[in-house]
C-alpha positions in Angstrom: -45.4 -49.7 -24.7 -42.9 -50.2 -27.5 -39.2 -49.9 -26.8 -39.1 -46.8 -29.1 -41.9 -45.0 -27.2 -40.2 -45.8 -23.9 -36.9 -44.3 -25.0 -38.6 -41.2 -26.3 -40.5 -40.8 -23.0 -37.2 -41.1 -21.0 -35.6 -38.5 -23.3 -38.5 -36.0 -22.7 -38.2 -36.5 -19.0 -34.5 -35.8 -19.0 -35.0 -32.7 -21.2 -37.7 -31.4 -18.8 -35.4 -32.0 -15.8 -32.5 -30.2 -17.5 -34.7 -27.2 -18.3 -36.0 -27.0 -14.7 -32.5 -26.9 -13.1 -30.4 -23.9 -13.9 -26.8 -24.6 -14.9 -24.0 -22.0 -14.8 -23.2 -20.9 -18.3 -19.8 -21.8 -19.7 -17.6 -19.5 -21.7 -17.8 -15.7 -21.8 -17.0 -13.2 -19.1 -17.5 -14.2 -15.5 -20.7 -12.9 -13.9 -19.7 -10.5 -11.2 -23.1 -8.8 -10.8 -25.5 -9.6 -7.9 -29.2 -10.2 -8.6 -31.3 -7.1 -9.3 -34.9 -6.7 -8.3 -37.5 -6.8 -11.2 -39.8 -4.2 -9.9 -42.5 -4.9 -12.6 -43.0 -8.4 -11.3 -42.5 -7.7 -7.6 -44.6 -6.3 -4.7 -43.9 -2.6 -4.8 -41.3 -1.4 -2.2 -41.8 1.7 0.0 -45.6 1.4 0.2 -47.7 3.3 2.7 -51.0 2.1 4.2 -49.7 -1.4 3.8 -52.1 -4.2 4.9 -51.1 -7.7 5.9 -50.6 -9.6 2.7 -48.0 -11.9 1.1 -44.9 -10.2 -0.5 -43.3 -11.5 -3.7 -39.9 -10.3 -4.8 -38.7 -11.4 -8.2 -35.2 -10.9 -9.5 -33.5 -10.9 -12.9 -31.7 -14.2 -12.4 -31.9 -17.5 -10.5 -30.9 -17.0 -6.9 -30.3 -18.7 -3.6 -31.6 -17.7 -0.3 -28.5 -18.3 1.9 -28.4 -18.1 5.7 -32.0 -16.9 6.2 -31.2 -16.3 9.9 -29.5 -13.1 8.6 -32.8 -11.6 7.6 -33.9 -9.1 10.3 -37.5 -7.6 10.5 -37.9 -4.4 12.4 -39.7 -3.7 14.6 -39.0 -7.2 15.9 -41.9 -9.7 15.8 -42.6 -12.6 18.2 -42.7 -14.9 15.2 -40.8 -14.1 12.0 -42.4 -14.4 8.6 -41.5 -17.4 6.4 -39.2 -16.9 3.4 -39.5 -19.3 0.5 -37.3 -19.1 -2.5 -38.3 -20.6 -5.9 -36.3 -19.9 -9.0 -35.9 -16.2 -9.3 -38.4 -15.3 -6.6 -38.6 -15.0 -2.8 -42.1 -15.4 -1.3 -42.8 -13.9 2.1 -45.8 -15.1 4.2 -46.8 -13.5 7.5 -47.5 -15.7 10.5 -51.3 -16.1 11.0 -51.1 -15.2 14.7 -49.0 -12.0 14.1 -50.7 -8.7 13.3 -48.9 -5.6 11.9 -49.0 -2.6 14.2 -50.9 0.5 12.9 -48.9 3.5 11.7 -45.5 1.8 12.0 -42.7 1.6 9.4 -41.5 -2.0 8.9 -38.1 -2.9 7.4 -37.1 -6.4 6.2 -33.4 -6.3 5.9 -31.9 -9.3 4.0 -28.3 -8.7 5.0 -26.1 -11.0 2.8 -28.8 -13.6 2.4 -29.6 -13.1 -1.3 -27.0 -14.3 -3.8 -27.1 -15.6 -7.4 -27.0 -19.3 -7.9 -24.1 -19.4 -10.4 -21.3 -17.3 -9.0 -22.6 -16.6 -5.5 -22.6 -12.8 -6.0 -24.3 -11.2 -3.0 -26.9 -8.5 -3.1 -25.8 -6.7 0.0 -28.3 -5.2 2.5 -31.4 -5.3 0.2 -34.3 -3.9 2.2 -38.1 -4.1 1.7 -39.8 -1.2 3.5 -43.4 -0.4 4.0 -45.6 1.6 6.4 -48.9 0.6 7.9 -49.8 4.2 8.1 -49.8 7.1 5.6 -46.1 8.1 6.2 -42.8 6.3 6.1 -40.3 7.0 8.9 -37.5 9.2 7.5 -34.8 9.2 10.1 -31.3 8.6 8.8 -28.0 7.7 10.5 -24.7 8.1 8.7 -21.8 6.1 10.1 -18.1 6.1 9.5 -16.2 3.1 10.9 -12.4 2.9 11.3 -9.9 0.6 13.1 -9.1 2.1 16.5 -5.3 1.5 16.1 -4.6 1.9 12.3 -7.5 4.5 11.8 -8.1 2.8 8.4 -11.7 2.5 7.2 -13.2 -0.9 7.6 -15.5 -2.7 5.1 -18.4 -5.1 6.0 -18.7 -3.8 9.6 -22.3 -4.1 10.8 -23.6 -0.8 12.3 -26.4 -1.6 14.7 -29.1 0.5 16.4 -31.0 -0.7 19.4 -34.2 0.7 21.1 -33.3 -1.2 24.2 -30.4 0.6 25.8 -29.3 -2.1 28.3 -25.6 -2.8 28.3 -26.2 -6.5 27.7 -28.5 -6.1 24.7 -25.7 -6.5 22.1 -25.1 -10.0 23.5 -28.7 -11.1 23.5 -30.7 -9.6 20.7 -30.3 -8.6 17.0 -30.5 -4.9 16.3 -33.6 -2.9 15.5 -31.9 -1.3 12.5 -28.6 -2.1 10.8 -26.5 -1.5 7.7 -23.0 -2.7 6.6 -20.1 -0.4 5.7 -18.6 -0.1 2.2 -14.9 0.0 1.3 -14.7 3.6 2.7 -16.0 2.4 6.0 -19.2 4.3 5.4 -22.9 3.4 5.5 -26.3 5.0 5.9 -29.2 3.5 7.9 -32.6 4.8 6.6 -36.3 4.8 7.5 -35.6 5.1 11.2 -38.4 6.1 13.6 -37.6 9.2 15.7 -36.2 8.4 19.1 -33.1 7.4 21.2 -30.9 4.5 20.2 -27.9 2.6 21.5 -25.3 2.3 18.7 -22.7 -0.3 18.0 -20.3 -1.3 15.2 -19.5 -5.0 15.0 -17.2 -7.1 12.9 -19.8 -9.9 12.9 -17.6 -13.0 12.2 -20.4 -15.5 12.6 -23.0 -13.2 11.0 -25.7 -13.6 13.7 -25.9 -9.9 14.8 -24.7 -10.7 18.3 -21.4 -9.8 20.1 -20.8 -13.4 21.1 -17.4 -14.3 19.7 -14.1 -13.3 21.4 -12.5 -12.7 18.1 -15.1 -10.2 16.9 -14.2 -6.5 16.9 -16.6 -4.0 18.5 -17.0 -0.2 18.6 -19.5 1.7 20.7 -20.7 5.1 21.8 -21.3 5.3 25.6 -24.1 7.8 25.2 -27.2 7.2 23.1 -27.9 9.0 19.9 -31.2 10.9 19.1 -32.6 10.4 15.7 -35.1 12.9 14.2 -37.2 12.7 11.0 -35.8 15.9 9.7 -32.0 15.7 9.9 -29.2 13.3 9.3 -27.4 12.0 12.4 -23.7 11.4 11.9 -21.5 9.1 14.0 -17.9 7.9 13.9 -17.0 4.7 15.7 -13.6 3.1 16.1 -13.6 -0.7 16.5 -11.2 -2.9 18.4 -10.8 -6.4 19.6 -11.0 -6.8 23.3 -8.0 -8.4 25.1 -8.7 -12.0 26.0 -8.1 -13.0 29.6 -4.7 -14.6 29.9 -4.5 -18.4 29.6 -1.5 -20.7 29.6 -2.0 -23.0 26.6 1.3 -24.8 26.7 4.3 -25.2 29.0 7.7 -26.7 28.6 9.9 -27.2 31.7 13.6 -27.9 31.9 16.2 -27.5 34.6 17.4 -24.2 33.1 14.3 -22.9 31.2 10.6 -22.5 31.7 8.8 -21.7 28.5 5.1 -20.7 28.8 2.9 -20.1 25.7 -0.2 -18.0 26.2 -3.4 -17.3 24.1 -2.1 -13.8 23.4 1.0 -11.7 23.9 2.3 -11.7 27.5 3.3 -8.1 27.0 2.1 -6.7 30.4 2.4 -9.8 32.6 4.3 -9.4 35.9 5.9 -12.3 37.8 5.7 -12.4 41.6 7.9 -14.8 43.4 10.6 -15.0 46.1 12.9 -16.3 43.4 13.4 -14.1 40.4 14.6 -15.6 37.1 17.8 -13.9 36.0 16.4 -13.4 32.5 12.8 -13.1 31.2 12.1 -12.9 27.5 8.9 -12.2 25.6 8.4 -13.3 22.0 5.0 -13.0 20.4 2.9 -15.3 22.6 5.7 -16.9 24.6 7.3 -16.0 27.9 10.8 -17.6 28.5 12.2 -17.7 32.0 15.9 -18.6 32.0 16.7 -20.2 35.3 19.9 -20.7 37.3 21.0 -23.3 39.9 19.3 -21.4 42.7 15.7 -22.1 41.4 13.7 -23.9 44.1 12.1 -27.3 43.4 9.1 -27.0 43.2 9.0 -23.3 42.3 5.7 -21.5 42.9 5.1 -18.1 41.3 2.3 -15.8 40.3 1.5 -14.1 37.1 -0.5 -10.8 37.3 -1.5 -8.0 35.0 -3.1 -4.5 35.4 -6.5 -5.9 34.6 -6.7 -8.0 37.9 -5.6 -11.2 36.2 -3.8 -13.5 38.6 -2.6 -17.1 38.0 -0.6 -19.4 40.2 1.9 -21.8 38.6 4.0 -24.5 40.2 7.0 -25.8 38.2 8.6 -29.0 39.2 12.2 -29.3 38.1 13.2 -32.3 35.9 16.7 -33.1 37.0 17.2 -35.3 33.9 16.1 -32.7 31.4 18.3 -29.7 30.4 17.5 -27.4 27.5 20.6 -27.9 25.2 21.1 -25.2 22.6 24.4 -24.3 20.9 25.2 -20.6 20.6 24.0 -19.5 17.2 23.2 -16.2 15.4 19.6 -15.2 15.2 19.2 -13.8 11.7 21.7 -12.8 9.1 25.4 -12.5 9.5 25.4 -9.6 7.1 24.3 -6.1 8.1 24.0 -3.6 5.3 22.9 0.0 4.9 23.3 0.8 8.6 23.8 4.4 9.7 27.3 5.1 10.8 26.1 6.6 14.1 24.3 3.5 15.1 25.9 0.7 17.2 26.4 -2.8 15.6 23.8 -5.1 17.2 24.2 -8.8 16.9 21.3 -11.0 17.9 21.8 -14.5 19.4 19.4 -17.4 20.0 19.8 -17.2 23.8 20.8 -14.8 26.6 24.5 -14.0 26.9 26.1 -14.5 30.3 29.6 -13.3 29.5 31.8 -12.1 26.7 35.5 -12.4 26.1 36.5 -9.4 24.1 40.0 -10.8 23.5 38.4 -13.4 21.2 36.5 -10.9 19.1 38.5 -9.5 16.2 37.2 -6.6 14.0 38.9 -5.2 10.9 38.1 -2.7 8.2 37.3 -4.8 5.2 39.7 -3.3 2.7 43.2 -4.0 1.3 44.9 -2.8 4.5 42.6 -4.9 6.8 43.2 -2.4 9.7 42.3 -3.8 13.1 40.0 -1.6 15.2 39.1 -1.7 18.9 35.4 -2.0 19.3 33.6 -1.6 22.6 31.4 -4.6 23.3 28.7 -5.0 25.9 25.5 -7.1 26.5 22.2 -5.2 26.0 20.6 -4.7 29.4 17.0 -4.9 28.1 17.6 -7.7 25.6 20.3 -10.0 27.0 20.5 -12.0 23.8 21.9 -9.0 21.9 25.6 -8.2 21.7 26.3 -4.5 21.1 29.4 -3.0 19.5 30.2 0.7 19.6 32.9 2.5 17.6 33.3 5.6 15.4 32.0 3.8 12.4 32.7 5.6 9.1 30.0 6.1 6.4 30.2 3.9 3.3 32.7 1.5 4.9 32.9 -2.3 5.1 33.8 -4.1 8.3 34.2 -7.7 9.2 34.3 -9.4 12.6 35.3 -12.8 13.9 34.0 -14.3 17.1 36.4 -17.0 17.9 35.3 -20.1 19.9 34.7 -19.1 23.5 34.0 -15.4 22.8 30.3 -15.8 23.9 29.2 -17.7 27.0 25.5 -18.4 26.3 23.0 -19.3 28.9 23.5 -23.0 28.3 27.0 -23.5 26.9 30.1 -21.8 25.5 30.3 -20.8 21.9 31.9 -23.7 20.0 32.3 -22.5 16.4 33.9 -19.4 14.8 31.2 -16.9 13.8 31.9 -14.6 10.8 30.1 -11.2 10.6 30.0 -8.4 8.1 28.9 -4.8 8.4 28.4 -2.2 5.6 27.6 1.3 6.7 25.5 3.6 4.5 26.6 6.7 2.8 25.6 9.8 4.7 23.9 11.3 1.6 21.8 8.1 1.3 20.0 8.7 4.6 17.6 11.3 6.0 16.9 13.0 9.3 13.5 13.6 10.8 12.6 16.2 13.5 9.2 15.9 15.2 7.7 18.9 17.0 4.8 17.7 19.2 2.7 20.5 20.6 -0.4 20.9 22.8 0.3 17.7 24.8 -1.3 17.1 28.2 1.6 17.1 30.7 -0.3 14.5 32.9 -0.6 12.0 30.0 2.1 9.6 28.8 2.6 9.6 25.0 4.2 7.1 22.6 5.6 8.7 19.5 6.3 6.0 16.8 7.7 6.1 13.3 5.9 3.3 11.4 6.7 1.5 8.2 3.5 -0.4 7.5 2.9 -2.4 10.7 6.5 -2.2 12.0 7.7 0.3 14.6 11.0 1.7 13.2 11.7 4.3 16.0 9.9 5.1 19.2 10.1 8.0 21.7 8.2 8.6 24.9 6.9 11.9 26.2 5.6 12.8 29.6 5.3 15.9 31.8 5.7 18.6 29.1 3.2 20.3 26.8 5.8 20.4 23.9 8.5 18.0 22.9 11.0 17.8 20.1 12.2 14.4 18.9 15.0 13.9 16.4 15.7 10.6 14.5 18.8 10.6 12.3 20.1 8.2 9.7 16.7 7.0 8.4 16.4 5.1 5.2 14.4 7.0 2.5 10.9 5.6 2.4 7.3 6.4 3.1 6.5 6.3 6.8 3.7 7.1 9.2 4.0 9.1 12.4 1.8 7.5 15.0 1.2 9.1 18.4 -0.6 7.1 21.1 -2.0 8.6 24.4 -0.7 5.9 26.7 -3.3 6.6 29.4 -2.3 3.8 31.7 1.5 4.3 31.1 2.2 0.7 30.4 4.2 1.4 27.2 1.8 -0.1 24.7 -1.5 0.7 23.0 -4.5 -0.8 24.8 -7.8 -1.5 23.2 -11.1 -0.8 24.9 -13.4 -2.9 27.0 -17.1 -2.7 26.3 -18.5 -3.8 29.7 -16.1 -1.5 31.5 -17.3 1.4 29.3 -13.7 2.0 28.3 -12.8 3.0 24.7 -9.4 2.3 23.2 -6.5 4.6 23.9 -6.5 7.6 21.5 -4.3 7.3 18.4 -3.4 9.9 15.8 -1.5 9.1 12.6 0.1 11.5 10.2 1.5 10.2 6.9 5.1 11.1 5.9 4.7 10.6 2.2 8.3 10.7 1.0 11.3 11.0 3.3 14.0 11.7 0.8 17.7 10.9 0.9 20.0 13.7 2.2 17.1 15.6 3.6 16.3 17.1 7.0 12.5 17.0 7.3 10.6 18.8 10.1 7.1 17.9 11.1 4.9 19.8 13.5 2.1 17.9 15.2 -0.6 19.5 17.3 -2.3 16.9 19.5 -5.4 19.0 20.3 -6.1 19.9 16.7 -6.2 16.2 15.9 -9.7 16.2 17.5 -8.8 13.7 20.2 
């Protein structure tokens, strides 16, 4: 072979290889469309009297069959068919030892397994449906899925129907039928055979159609649903993440402080011990126990909660290790826009043991610098907060000096002068809100919360009355939500459900407050029974 012929041959091979391998096009708008079925070149969908035969699905672009374990065939088969992807097509072959059941509607649901090869756009929930008899099953279930606490619709939640109604089925087997929700938290499952089904909604993090991950959210209906072939069955499920059993993941021990970090918020933990720490603080996932000189060594105590959790801890004191922390402000030294009727709250980085009010000086921040006599005390529920009460005037500036020694922290005396500034808001810049809650159950505890996004701005508690009026004054103009929680176990917080205990989440109702305007008094009437809970 001549050198020229050899070069030409190599060039032809490279050209053929290039043509056989799709390459994402460059330039032009980004492809955001998923593959679309080419019905003229594919096995027809929704056939009746279907016989066992290979199925070919051809699409309008090169694709990738990703995560084939997401493909679910219903009714389930002992051995799944094989799925082979070549270029733009998916070829389905039935196992030789498997026979299709007579007069049954089969559904092959691809979940998120089909995507284009260039941009990875997913063809969501493509289904191939056929009947081995003369009629396709026509039962339909319409589902709406929301978050149990925020009540917001949730996208990409898998709604699952099971013929087997055992409680453990969601842990062990994929569903008989399923669909995924859209941005409105809505989906429809179609071609369902008539009968009773157990229904779940699952935030399927690992996409295996099983409730097998502690971080997955679940929603359920304790009773089964009955599906007919003549009507649409509608369900509404609220999903939640179950509380994890408590676990201490980190501990730091000092002579004067035990700091325990958990796998979740220690919000409802209780400490049982002959020695009670003078101060206990909770912060996100951490419990701080501030100790004094009377703590035993070793110190044995028990942590319990209302869900029968109990853990024994033994802390050995390290006589050489003290937690040293100078007294510092926690947050800004400048407070602005505060309602004149509210106290001045100053947060420190540790519990306060004592204050020397003679070393705290407060003045009106104007040309006269008039000294004022503020009443100071340590917050009983949050010992790291210093509270100042006075007849503050609207739209006025104040400044304070905390001289060295004014604050006795848990560990040491304040060493440096701390400068603070307060600016109260104009009365006409604030708003008042009156909540009238009606049709309450006197035997149920309620939490009434004013929310700004995910933050609780104000909270009131109601118990023992069918009607309650709550007034919040001096609010900043903004958009808020009114959230009311039926605190069924009276622990002061919202609790999610527990599937195996057949317990759904505590009921929540939210009413938007679209625009709380400055210099307004707004009244809102809320009827708990009419909320549908």
